[in-house]
Structures are given as structure tokens and as C-alpha cells.
ZADO-1210 file (C-alpha; in nm, 4 decimals, padded with zeros to 6 digits):
<atoms>
<atom x="-08.6359" y="00.0190" z="02.9632" code="MET" pos="1"/>
<atom x="-08.3007" y="-00.1182" z="02.8457" code="LYS" pos="2"/>
<atom x="-08.4442" y="-00.2129" z="02.5060" code="GLU" pos="3"/>
<atom x="-08.5803" y="00.1411" z="02.4691" code="LYS" pos="4"/>
<atom x="-08.2347" y="00.2778" z="02.5489" code="GLN" pos="5"/>
<atom x="-08.0784" y="00.0613" z="02.2789" code="VAL" pos="6"/>
<atom x="-08.3393" y="00.1751" z="02.0265" code="TRP" pos="7"/>
<atom x="-08.2728" y="00.5376" z="02.1206" code="LEU" pos="8"/>
<atom x="-07.8986" y="00.4844" z="02.0781" code="ALA" pos="9"/>
<atom x="-07.9628" y="00.3162" z="01.7432" code="PHE" pos="10"/>
<atom x="-08.1712" y="00.6092" z="01.6165" code="LEU" pos="11"/>
<atom x="-07.9171" y="00.8635" z="01.7430" code="LEU" pos="12"/>
<atom x="-07.6422" y="00.6692" z="01.5659" code="LEU" pos="13"/>
<atom x="-07.8403" y="00.6855" z="01.2407" code="SER" pos="14"/>
<atom x="-07.8773" y="01.0625" z="01.2803" code="VAL" pos="15"/>
<atom x="-07.5102" y="01.1104" z="01.3754" code="ALA" pos="16"/>
<atom x="-07.3828" y="00.9204" z="01.0718" code="TRP" pos="17"/>
<atom x="-07.6586" y="01.0254" z="00.8319" code="GLY" pos="18"/>
<atom x="-07.6191" y="01.3999" z="00.8905" code="THR" pos="19"/>
<atom x="-07.2393" y="01.3787" z="00.8666" code="SER" pos="20"/>
<atom x="-07.2596" y="01.3912" z="00.4869" code="TYR" pos="21"/>
<atom x="-07.4515" y="01.7194" z="00.5043" code="MET" pos="22"/>
<atom x="-07.2030" y="01.8763" z="00.7448" code="PHE" pos="23"/>
<atom x="-06.9140" y="01.7590" z="00.5257" code="ILE" pos="24"/>
<atom x="-07.0792" y="01.9391" z="00.2341" code="LYS" pos="25"/>
<atom x="-07.1027" y="02.2558" z="00.4442" code="ILE" pos="26"/>
<atom x="-06.7463" y="02.2485" z="00.5781" code="ALA" pos="27"/>
<atom x="-06.5787" y="02.1557" z="00.2495" code="VAL" pos="28"/>
<atom x="-06.6990" y="02.4825" z="00.0959" code="GLN" pos="29"/>
<atom x="-06.4264" y="02.6725" z="00.2833" code="THR" pos="30"/>
<atom x="-06.1891" y="02.4017" z="00.4133" code="VAL" pos="31"/>
<atom x="-05.9809" y="02.1748" z="00.1916" code="GLN" pos="32"/>
<atom x="-06.0562" y="01.7999" z="00.2121" code="PRO" pos="33"/>
<atom x="-05.7514" y="01.6622" z="00.3957" code="VAL" pos="34"/>
<atom x="-05.7451" y="01.9521" z="00.6421" code="THR" pos="35"/>
<atom x="-06.1157" y="01.8957" z="00.7105" code="LEU" pos="36"/>
<atom x="-06.0508" y="01.5304" z="00.7900" code="VAL" pos="37"/>
<atom x="-05.7539" y="01.6133" z="01.0141" code="ALA" pos="38"/>
<atom x="-05.9536" y="01.8692" z="01.2154" code="LEU" pos="39"/>
<atom x="-06.2543" y="01.6370" z="01.2430" code="ARG" pos="40"/>
<atom x="-06.0351" y="01.3564" z="01.3747" code="LEU" pos="41"/>
<atom x="-05.8482" y="01.5784" z="01.6204" code="LEU" pos="42"/>
<atom x="-06.1777" y="01.6978" z="01.7692" code="ILE" pos="43"/>
<atom x="-06.3025" y="01.3380" z="01.7873" code="ALA" pos="44"/>
<atom x="-05.9835" y="01.2267" z="01.9623" code="CYS" pos="45"/>
<atom x="-06.0225" y="01.4966" z="02.2262" code="LEU" pos="46"/>
<atom x="-06.3766" y="01.3777" z="02.2957" code="GLY" pos="47"/>
<atom x="-06.2806" y="01.0101" z="02.3127" code="LEU" pos="48"/>
<atom x="-05.9779" y="01.0870" z="02.5315" code="PHE" pos="49"/>
<atom x="-06.2074" y="01.2621" z="02.7808" code="ALA" pos="50"/>
<atom x="-06.4335" y="00.9535" z="02.7848" code="VAL" pos="51"/>
<atom x="-06.1278" y="00.7317" z="02.8310" code="LEU" pos="52"/>
<atom x="-06.0181" y="00.9314" z="03.1355" code="LEU" pos="53"/>
<atom x="-06.3660" y="00.9382" z="03.2888" code="LEU" pos="54"/>
<atom x="-06.4065" y="00.5623" z="03.2519" code="ARG" pos="55"/>
<atom x="-06.0426" y="00.4939" z="03.3519" code="ARG" pos="56"/>
<atom x="-05.9764" y="00.2797" z="03.0463" code="ILE" pos="57"/>
<atom x="-05.6166" y="00.2244" z="02.9412" code="ARG" pos="58"/>
<atom x="-05.4925" y="00.2295" z="02.5856" code="LEU" pos="59"/>
<atom x="-05.3165" y="-00.0862" z="02.4632" code="PRO" pos="60"/>
<atom x="-04.9428" y="-00.0937" z="02.5253" code="ARG" pos="61"/>
<atom x="-04.8330" y="-00.3872" z="02.3104" code="GLU" pos="62"/>
<atom x="-04.6676" y="-00.3011" z="01.9788" code="TRP" pos="63"/>
<atom x="-04.8524" y="-00.5969" z="01.8218" code="ARG" pos="64"/>
<atom x="-05.1867" y="-00.4255" z="01.8861" code="ILE" pos="65"/>
<atom x="-05.0667" y="-00.0828" z="01.7764" code="TRP" pos="66"/>
<atom x="-04.9379" y="-00.2337" z="01.4526" code="ARG" pos="67"/>
<atom x="-05.2911" y="-00.3496" z="01.3778" code="HIS" pos="68"/>
<atom x="-05.4350" y="-00.0153" z="01.4918" code="LEU" pos="69"/>
<atom x="-05.2008" y="00.1546" z="01.2455" code="LEU" pos="70"/>
<atom x="-05.3472" y="-00.0530" z="00.9624" code="VAL" pos="71"/>
<atom x="-05.7045" y="00.0101" z="01.0801" code="ILE" pos="72"/>
<atom x="-05.6451" y="00.3817" z="01.1308" code="GLY" pos="73"/>
<atom x="-05.5209" y="00.4230" z="00.7746" code="VAL" pos="74"/>
<atom x="-05.7539" y="00.1812" z="00.5955" code="VAL" pos="75"/>
<atom x="-06.0717" y="00.2169" z="00.8019" code="ASN" pos="76"/>
<atom x="-06.0571" y="00.5878" z="00.8869" code="VAL" pos="77"/>
<atom x="-05.8033" y="00.8126" z="00.7131" code="ALA" pos="78"/>
<atom x="-05.8398" y="00.6928" z="00.3534" code="ILE" pos="79"/>
<atom x="-06.2220" y="00.6571" z="00.3447" code="PRO" pos="80"/>
<atom x="-06.2762" y="00.9893" z="00.5254" code="PHE" pos="81"/>
<atom x="-06.0545" y="01.1703" z="00.2744" code="ILE" pos="82"/>
<atom x="-06.2178" y="00.9975" z="-00.0231" code="LEU" pos="83"/>
<atom x="-06.5702" y="01.0896" z="00.0897" code="ILE" pos="84"/>
<atom x="-06.4808" y="01.4520" z="00.1631" code="VAL" pos="85"/>
<atom x="-06.3011" y="01.4853" z="-00.1710" code="TRP" pos="86"/>
<atom x="-06.6021" y="01.3325" z="-00.3502" code="ALA" pos="87"/>
<atom x="-06.8292" y="01.6006" z="-00.2013" code="GLU" pos="88"/>
<atom x="-06.5891" y="01.8899" z="-00.2665" code="SER" pos="89"/>
<atom x="-06.5847" y="02.1343" z="-00.5558" code="GLY" pos="90"/>
<atom x="-06.8520" y="02.2529" z="-00.7942" code="ALA" pos="91"/>
<atom x="-06.8866" y="01.9058" z="-00.9474" code="SER" pos="92"/>
<atom x="-06.8861" y="01.7206" z="-00.6151" code="GLY" pos="93"/>
<atom x="-07.1557" y="01.4735" z="-00.5176" code="LEU" pos="94"/>
<atom x="-07.4619" y="01.5857" z="-00.3273" code="ASP" pos="95"/>
<atom x="-07.4432" y="01.4771" z="00.0358" code="SER" pos="96"/>
<atom x="-07.7523" y="01.2558" z="00.0034" code="GLY" pos="97"/>
<atom x="-07.6119" y="01.0723" z="-00.2976" code="VAL" pos="98"/>
<atom x="-07.2798" y="01.0187" z="-00.1162" code="ALA" pos="99"/>
<atom x="-07.4663" y="00.8628" z="00.1781" code="SER" pos="100"/>
<atom x="-07.6459" y="00.6224" z="-00.0569" code="ILE" pos="101"/>
<atom x="-07.3305" y="00.5145" z="-00.2408" code="VAL" pos="102"/>
<atom x="-07.1478" y="00.4579" z="00.0875" code="ASN" pos="103"/>
<atom x="-07.4243" y="00.2228" z="00.2018" code="SER" pos="104"/>
<atom x="-07.2636" y="-00.0404" z="-00.0248" code="THR" pos="105"/>
<atom x="-07.0253" y="-00.1321" z="00.2591" code="VAL" pos="106"/>
<atom x="-07.2092" y="-00.4619" z="00.3395" code="PRO" pos="107"/>
<atom x="-07.1873" y="-00.5616" z="-00.0276" code="LEU" pos="108"/>
<atom x="-06.8100" y="-00.5261" z="-00.0228" code="PHE" pos="109"/>
<atom x="-06.8022" y="-00.6964" z="00.3179" code="SER" pos="110"/>
<atom x="-06.9547" y="-01.0159" z="00.1830" code="ILE" pos="111"/>
<atom x="-06.6993" y="-01.0186" z="-00.1006" code="VAL" pos="112"/>
<atom x="-06.4058" y="-00.9717" z="00.1381" code="ILE" pos="113"/>
<atom x="-06.5203" y="-01.1714" z="00.4415" code="ALA" pos="114"/>
<atom x="-06.7009" y="-01.4360" z="00.2357" code="GLY" pos="115"/>
<atom x="-06.4976" y="-01.4918" z="-00.0785" code="PHE" pos="116"/>
<atom x="-06.1482" y="-01.3710" z="00.0046" code="LEU" pos="117"/>
<atom x="-06.0969" y="-01.4403" z="00.3759" code="TRP" pos="118"/>
<atom x="-06.3555" y="-01.7187" z="00.4155" code="ARG" pos="119"/>
<atom x="-06.4831" y="-01.5671" z="00.7401" code="MET" pos="120"/>
<atom x="-06.8510" y="-01.5969" z="00.6473" code="GLU" pos="121"/>
<atom x="-07.0662" y="-01.8392" z="00.4530" code="ARG" pos="122"/>
<atom x="-07.1777" y="-01.7028" z="00.1149" code="VAL" pos="123"/>
<atom x="-07.5414" y="-01.7939" z="00.0471" code="THR" pos="124"/>
<atom x="-07.7514" y="-01.7763" z="-00.2670" code="ALA" pos="125"/>
<atom x="-07.9323" y="-01.4779" z="-00.1144" code="ALA" pos="126"/>
<atom x="-07.5973" y="-01.3022" z="-00.0671" code="ALA" pos="127"/>
<atom x="-07.5042" y="-01.3586" z="-00.4309" code="LEU" pos="128"/>
<atom x="-07.8407" y="-01.2242" z="-00.5424" code="LEU" pos="129"/>
<atom x="-07.7921" y="-00.9275" z="-00.3106" code="GLY" pos="130"/>
<atom x="-07.4552" y="-00.8520" z="-00.4693" code="LEU" pos="131"/>
<atom x="-07.6085" y="-00.8482" z="-00.8180" code="LEU" pos="132"/>
<atom x="-07.9042" y="-00.6314" z="-00.7145" code="VAL" pos="133"/>
<atom x="-07.6939" y="-00.3945" z="-00.5054" code="GLY" pos="134"/>
<atom x="-07.4300" y="-00.3335" z="-00.7675" code="PHE" pos="135"/>
<atom x="-07.6954" y="-00.2842" z="-01.0343" code="SER" pos="136"/>
<atom x="-07.8080" y="00.0080" z="-00.8181" code="GLY" pos="137"/>
<atom x="-07.4502" y="00.1355" z="-00.8166" code="VAL" pos="138"/>
<atom x="-07.4374" y="00.1204" z="-01.1973" code="VAL" pos="139"/>
<atom x="-07.7645" y="00.3137" z="-01.2135" code="LEU" pos="140"/>
<atom x="-07.6226" y="00.5850" z="-00.9883" code="LEU" pos="141"/>
<atom x="-07.3012" y="00.5955" z="-01.1906" code="LEU" pos="142"/>
<atom x="-07.5072" y="00.6691" z="-01.5010" code="SER" pos="143"/>
<atom x="-07.6011" y="01.0044" z="-01.3446" code="ARG" pos="144"/>
<atom x="-07.2426" y="01.1203" z="-01.3892" code="GLY" pos="145"/>
<atom x="-07.2575" y="01.0794" z="-01.7672" code="LEU" pos="146"/>
<atom x="-07.5225" y="01.3404" z="-01.8417" code="GLY" pos="147"/>
<atom x="-07.4658" y="01.7074" z="-01.8998" code="SER" pos="148"/>
<atom x="-07.3754" y="01.8774" z="-01.5767" code="GLY" pos="149"/>
<atom x="-07.3121" y="01.5405" z="-01.4106" code="GLY" pos="150"/>
<atom x="-07.0398" y="01.5033" z="-01.1528" code="ALA" pos="151"/>
<atom x="-06.8576" y="01.2441" z="-01.3605" code="GLY" pos="152"/>
<atom x="-06.7568" y="00.9008" z="-01.2432" code="TRP" pos="153"/>
<atom x="-06.4634" y="00.9892" z="-01.0201" code="LEU" pos="154"/>
<atom x="-06.6606" y="01.1169" z="-00.7167" code="PRO" pos="155"/>
<atom x="-06.8826" y="00.8077" z="-00.7254" code="TYR" pos="156"/>
<atom x="-06.5778" y="00.5824" z="-00.7537" code="LEU" pos="157"/>
<atom x="-06.4148" y="00.7677" z="-00.4646" code="ALA" pos="158"/>
<atom x="-06.7098" y="00.6919" z="-00.2335" code="VAL" pos="159"/>
<atom x="-06.7149" y="00.3308" z="-00.3555" code="LEU" pos="160"/>
<atom x="-06.3443" y="00.3176" z="-00.2699" code="GLY" pos="161"/>
<atom x="-06.4286" y="00.4449" z="00.0778" code="ALA" pos="162"/>
<atom x="-06.6957" y="00.1765" z="00.1171" code="ALA" pos="163"/>
<atom x="-06.4424" y="-00.0872" z="00.0107" code="PHE" pos="164"/>
<atom x="-06.1937" y="00.0442" z="00.2689" code="CYS" pos="165"/>
<atom x="-06.4592" y="00.0283" z="00.5430" code="TYR" pos="166"/>
<atom x="-06.5320" y="-00.3329" z="00.4512" code="ALA" pos="167"/>
<atom x="-06.1620" y="-00.4266" z="00.4552" code="VAL" pos="168"/>
<atom x="-06.1098" y="-00.2478" z="00.7871" code="GLY" pos="169"/>
<atom x="-06.4085" y="-00.4171" z="00.9479" code="SER" pos="170"/>
<atom x="-06.2940" y="-00.7636" z="00.8433" code="ALA" pos="171"/>
<atom x="-05.9380" y="-00.6882" z="00.9540" code="TYR" pos="172"/>
<atom x="-06.0543" y="-00.5685" z="01.2969" code="ALA" pos="173"/>
<atom x="-06.2662" y="-00.8829" z="01.3440" code="ARG" pos="174"/>
<atom x="-05.9626" y="-01.0970" z="01.2714" code="ARG" pos="175"/>
<atom x="-05.6896" y="-00.9157" z="01.4634" code="TYR" pos="176"/>
<atom x="-05.8407" y="-00.6825" z="01.7261" code="LEU" pos="177"/>
<atom x="-06.0767" y="-00.8897" z="01.9373" code="GLN" pos="178"/>
<atom x="-06.1093" y="-00.8261" z="02.3113" code="GLY" pos="179"/>
<atom x="-05.9971" y="-00.4612" z="02.3166" code="ILE" pos="180"/>
<atom x="-06.2277" y="-00.2133" z="02.4981" code="PRO" pos="181"/>
<atom x="-06.4415" y="-00.0306" z="02.2431" code="ALA" pos="182"/>
<atom x="-06.3403" y="00.3232" z="02.3450" code="VAL" pos="183"/>
<atom x="-05.9708" y="00.2316" z="02.3415" code="ALA" pos="184"/>
<atom x="-06.0095" y="00.0697" z="01.9994" code="LEU" pos="185"/>
<atom x="-06.1904" y="00.3751" z="01.8627" code="ALA" pos="186"/>
<atom x="-05.9416" y="00.6244" z="02.0086" code="LEU" pos="187"/>
<atom x="-05.6422" y="00.4205" z="01.8919" code="GLY" pos="188"/>
<atom x="-05.7486" y="00.4070" z="01.5295" code="GLN" pos="189"/>
<atom x="-05.8738" y="00.7671" z="01.5231" code="LEU" pos="190"/>
<atom x="-05.5465" y="00.8923" z="01.6736" code="ALA" pos="191"/>
<atom x="-05.3455" y="00.7106" z="01.4068" code="VAL" pos="192"/>
<atom x="-05.5749" y="00.8451" z="01.1351" code="ALA" pos="193"/>
<atom x="-05.5552" y="01.1993" z="01.2756" code="ALA" pos="194"/>
<atom x="-05.1751" y="01.1899" z="01.2641" code="LEU" pos="195"/>
<atom x="-05.1748" y="01.0608" z="00.9058" code="VAL" pos="196"/>
<atom x="-05.4297" y="01.3203" z="00.7913" code="ALA" pos="197"/>
<atom x="-05.2498" y="01.6044" z="00.9717" code="LEU" pos="198"/>
<atom x="-04.9151" y="01.5232" z="00.8098" code="VAL" pos="199"/>
<atom x="-05.0802" y="01.4871" z="00.4679" code="ALA" pos="200"/>
<atom x="-05.2617" y="01.8206" z="00.5108" code="ALA" pos="201"/>
<atom x="-04.9383" y="02.0010" z="00.6001" code="LEU" pos="202"/>
<atom x="-04.7696" y="01.8752" z="00.2830" code="PHE" pos="203"/>
<atom x="-05.0610" y="01.8838" z="00.0384" code="LEU" pos="204"/>
<atom x="-05.2762" y="02.1810" z="00.1355" code="GLU" pos="205"/>
<atom x="-05.2328" y="02.5480" z="00.2228" code="SER" pos="206"/>
<atom x="-05.3768" y="02.6764" z="00.5514" code="TRP" pos="207"/>
<atom x="-05.3880" y="03.0335" z="00.4190" code="SER" pos="208"/>
<atom x="-05.6204" y="02.9259" z="00.1348" code="ALA" pos="209"/>
<atom x="-05.8882" y="02.8179" z="00.3817" code="GLN" pos="210"/>
<atom x="-06.1484" y="03.0020" z="00.5861" code="ALA" pos="211"/>
<atom x="-06.3374" y="02.9208" z="00.9054" code="PHE" pos="212"/>
<atom x="-06.6674" y="03.1079" z="00.9213" code="PRO" pos="213"/>
<atom x="-06.9136" y="03.0093" z="01.1935" code="LEU" pos="214"/>
<atom x="-07.1064" y="02.7522" z="00.9800" code="PRO" pos="215"/>
<atom x="-06.7785" y="02.5758" z="00.8988" code="THR" pos="216"/>
<atom x="-06.6669" y="02.5710" z="01.2631" code="VAL" pos="217"/>
<atom x="-07.0029" y="02.4337" z="01.3785" code="LEU" pos="218"/>
<atom x="-06.9923" y="02.1698" z="01.1047" code="ALA" pos="219"/>
<atom x="-06.6421" y="02.0610" z="01.2120" code="LEU" pos="220"/>
<atom x="-06.7477" y="02.0386" z="01.5772" code="VAL" pos="221"/>
<atom x="-07.0522" y="01.8309" z="01.4804" code="TRP" pos="222"/>
<atom x="-06.8420" y="01.5993" z="01.2623" code="LEU" pos="223"/>
<atom x="-06.5835" y="01.5514" z="01.5358" code="GLY" pos="224"/>
<atom x="-06.7954" y="01.5231" z="01.8506" code="LEU" pos="225"/>
<atom x="-07.1191" y="01.3798" z="01.7096" code="VAL" pos="226"/>
<atom x="-07.0337" y="01.2180" z="01.3757" code="GLY" pos="227"/>
<atom x="-06.7186" y="01.0491" z="01.5088" code="SER" pos="228"/>
<atom x="-06.6804" y="01.0528" z="01.8901" code="CYS" pos="229"/>
<atom x="-07.0437" y="00.9989" z="01.9922" code="LEU" pos="230"/>
<atom x="-07.1127" y="00.7789" z="01.6894" code="ALA" pos="231"/>
<atom x="-06.8382" y="00.5332" z="01.7847" code="TYR" pos="232"/>
<atom x="-06.9643" y="00.5131" z="02.1432" code="ILE" pos="233"/>
<atom x="-07.3238" y="00.4584" z="02.0266" code="LEU" pos="234"/>
<atom x="-07.2182" y="00.2023" z="01.7676" code="TYR" pos="235"/>
<atom x="-07.0306" y="-00.0161" z="02.0154" code="PHE" pos="236"/>
<atom x="-07.3119" y="00.0264" z="02.2719" code="PHE" pos="237"/>
<atom x="-07.5667" y="-00.1065" z="02.0223" code="VAL" pos="238"/>
<atom x="-07.3286" y="-00.3715" z="01.8884" code="LEU" pos="239"/>
<atom x="-07.2673" y="-00.5189" z="02.2339" code="GLN" pos="240"/>
<atom x="-07.6420" y="-00.5511" z="02.3021" code="ARG" pos="241"/>
<atom x="-07.7845" y="-00.6434" z="01.9631" code="TRP" pos="242"/>
<atom x="-07.4964" y="-00.8202" z="01.7922" code="GLY" pos="243"/>
<atom x="-07.3493" y="-00.7546" z="01.4481" code="ALA" pos="244"/>
<atom x="-07.6394" y="-00.8727" z="01.2299" code="THR" pos="245"/>
<atom x="-07.9109" y="-00.6622" z="01.3910" code="ARG" pos="246"/>
<atom x="-07.6826" y="-00.3604" z="01.4190" code="THR" pos="247"/>
<atom x="-07.6378" y="-00.3609" z="01.0406" code="THR" pos="248"/>
<atom x="-07.9953" y="-00.2317" z="01.0188" code="LEU" pos="249"/>
<atom x="-07.8353" y="00.1115" z="01.0600" code="VAL" pos="250"/>
<atom x="-07.7314" y="00.0714" z="00.6965" code="THR" pos="251"/>
<atom x="-08.0917" y="00.1363" z="00.5951" code="TYR" pos="252"/>
<atom x="-08.1442" y="00.4470" z="00.8074" code="LEU" pos="253"/>
<atom x="-07.8171" y="00.6308" z="00.7367" code="VAL" pos="254"/>
<atom x="-07.8836" y="00.6951" z="00.3640" code="PRO" pos="255"/>
<atom x="-08.2460" y="00.7829" z="00.4427" code="ALA" pos="256"/>
<atom x="-08.1288" y="01.0423" z="00.6967" code="VAL" pos="257"/>
<atom x="-07.8530" y="01.1647" z="00.4650" code="GLY" pos="258"/>
<atom x="-08.0860" y="01.2059" z="00.1678" code="LEU" pos="259"/>
<atom x="-08.3543" y="01.3786" z="00.3768" code="THR" pos="260"/>
<atom x="-08.1053" y="01.6182" z="00.5377" code="ALA" pos="261"/>
<atom x="-07.9620" y="01.7120" z="00.1989" code="GLY" pos="262"/>
<atom x="-08.3059" y="01.7844" z="00.0569" code="ILE" pos="263"/>
<atom x="-08.4362" y="01.9796" z="00.3575" code="LEU" pos="264"/>
<atom x="-08.1318" y="02.1857" z="00.4495" code="PHE" pos="265"/>
<atom x="-07.9189" y="02.2045" z="00.1340" code="LEU" pos="266"/>
<atom x="-08.1974" y="02.1988" z="-00.1296" code="ASN" pos="267"/>
<atom x="-08.0311" y="01.9087" z="-00.3080" code="GLU" pos="268"/>
<atom x="-08.2233" y="01.7785" z="-00.6119" code="PRO" pos="269"/>
<atom x="-08.3405" y="01.4178" z="-00.6358" code="VAL" pos="270"/>
<atom x="-08.4195" y="01.2354" z="-00.9598" code="ASP" pos="271"/>
<atom x="-08.5578" y="00.8893" z="-01.0314" code="TRP" pos="272"/>
<atom x="-08.2111" y="00.7358" z="-01.0619" code="ARG" pos="273"/>
<atom x="-08.1218" y="00.8411" z="-00.7064" code="VAL" pos="274"/>
<atom x="-08.4393" y="00.6831" z="-00.5677" code="LEU" pos="275"/>
<atom x="-08.4251" y="00.3701" z="-00.7860" code="ALA" pos="276"/>
<atom x="-08.0513" y="00.3220" z="-00.7411" code="GLY" pos="277"/>
<atom x="-08.0795" y="00.3709" z="-00.3651" code="GLY" pos="278"/>
<atom x="-08.3677" y="00.1221" z="-00.3476" code="ALA" pos="279"/>
<atom x="-08.1668" y="-00.1384" z="-00.5405" code="LEU" pos="280"/>
<atom x="-07.8602" y="-00.0902" z="-00.3207" code="ILE" pos="281"/>
<atom x="-08.0584" y="-00.1208" z="00.0032" code="LEU" pos="282"/>
<atom x="-08.2463" y="-00.4241" z="-00.1328" code="SER" pos="283"/>
<atom x="-07.9134" y="-00.5855" z="-00.2117" code="GLY" pos="284"/>
<atom x="-07.7839" y="-00.5049" z="00.1374" code="VAL" pos="285"/>
<atom x="-08.0976" y="-00.6634" z="00.2809" code="GLY" pos="286"/>
<atom x="-08.0436" y="-00.9821" z="00.0819" code="ALA" pos="287"/>
<atom x="-07.6781" y="-00.9991" z="00.1838" code="VAL" pos="288"/>
<atom x="-07.7791" y="-00.9747" z="00.5511" code="ASN" pos="289"/>
<atom x="-08.0212" y="-01.2687" z="00.5331" code="ILE" pos="290"/>
<atom x="-07.8776" y="-01.5464" z="00.7463" code="ARG" pos="291"/>
<atom x="-07.9793" y="-01.9112" z="00.6992" code="PRO" pos="292"/>
<atom x="-08.1772" y="-02.0498" z="00.9899" code="SER" pos="293"/>
</atoms>
């Protein structure tokens, strides 16, 4: 029964993260990017704080830990969230399904950072091959921005920048934030990110230029409570029972869910470069995750 519960949590996590790109696309139609991120994070913090109280978990009190949480909150949450939302915004923004595929390059950047730069993992021949295959898929997707009516390179590069930030944040957390309860770790970094995004929104964006119709409000609630709060809880639940390597299988389901949701609910078009580029990226991720016996 426990294994079935983990599988259920794993599938729910894939849905929570995969559909987030679609709900971002919905909300960003009437809410500006940084404000969207700030509201999403504030809602997520409220949810995680309630869980913290129910489980009687204390937040860290040492400045040393909060210093690292500050770095993680900015690098692993605030910056990538803003980059992804910006990439999906505007008339020339990326389709939500394409954004989910491009963001699945996180493990490719992880092997570069953890393997080559910080020497935290062994880099195998399969990992090198995976990097080449995966980034060839990225180049293929980038070529879509060159045609007439294409989104241009900047939105693709923004999502790649978000993926790079996620990889840096993950490696940083593994090095400096071991042994902290998962909910406390999640709330700490989300609270820091929420503060950063809120201040940035107040200075950079106008509240009066935004609107909050019911679809936008529902999208924000989903992004905060499901795409962030619940997703973090599910992620750490699966991670603690399956370990890091097996949990990375979620990388394959998230873009599949994101692409499917975009097609079914937003009528997003799909061409051969999306399918071929996505297949190359996921094949590269698979090769990177092969561990020598």
C-alpha cells in the first residue's frame, strides 16, 4: 500500500507541476509577471505555514541557515519563476507546453554544475552524450523562434535561464542545507522569494494596470496551493522514499502533462520541431540520469 501511495504522490506531483505552465499562461493575460509571481508565492506561503503549524515544525533560527535560504529563495525560486512567467507573457510569449519542455533541461544543467564545476557528481560518458543530445534538442526548439511569427529567442533563453537557476539552487541546497525539515526548507525559501518578488512588483509594475477576473483568480490559487505548496510537500514525500535518482523520473512526465494541457485546454499548436526537440531533450535527460553500476 505504501508503494501505491508513493506512486500516487508522484503522479499528482507531475500534474501539479505540469499544469502550472498552463495556469501561468491564463493568469499572465491580465496580471503582470512579477505581480503574478508575488501573489503565487504569498498564497503558497500561507498554505505551507498552515502545514507547519499543524505538524508543529519550527523554522530555523540560525542566521547561518537563513543566509543560505536567502540565496536559495532568490536563485531557486524568485528569479526562475519570474523568468518563466515573463517568457509566457505577451502576444509573442511561449506556449505553455513549449515552456514546460524547455524547462525540462534542468538535469542537463545540473550535471554541468554538480559534475564539472562543483565536483559533486561523477561525469560519465553517458552523461556527456546526454548533454550533446539534450542541447541539440534545445537548438532545434530555438530554431522555431526564427521563423515568421516566431516568439524570437529571448523567451526560450529566459526559460533556459530559469532551468539553469534551478540547477544552481539544487546543487547549492545539497551542499549547504542538509538536515532541515522539508516543510521548513520549502517555507523558508518561498517566504524569501515572496518578499523579493513583492518588493520588485511594487517598484516595477502598476497594480491599476492589472485585472483579476475569476479565471485569473482560480489560476493564481492553483499555482499557489497546488503548483507550489502541495507540489513541494509531494516532492519531498517522494524524495524521502525513492531517493533523488528515481524521483528525477518526474522530469519526463512534467513536459508531457504540460504539452497535453496546453493542447487540450488552450488549443496550442504543435509542430514537428516541438515533438522532435522535446524527444531529444528527454533522451538527453535520460542519458544524464544513467548511473554506473
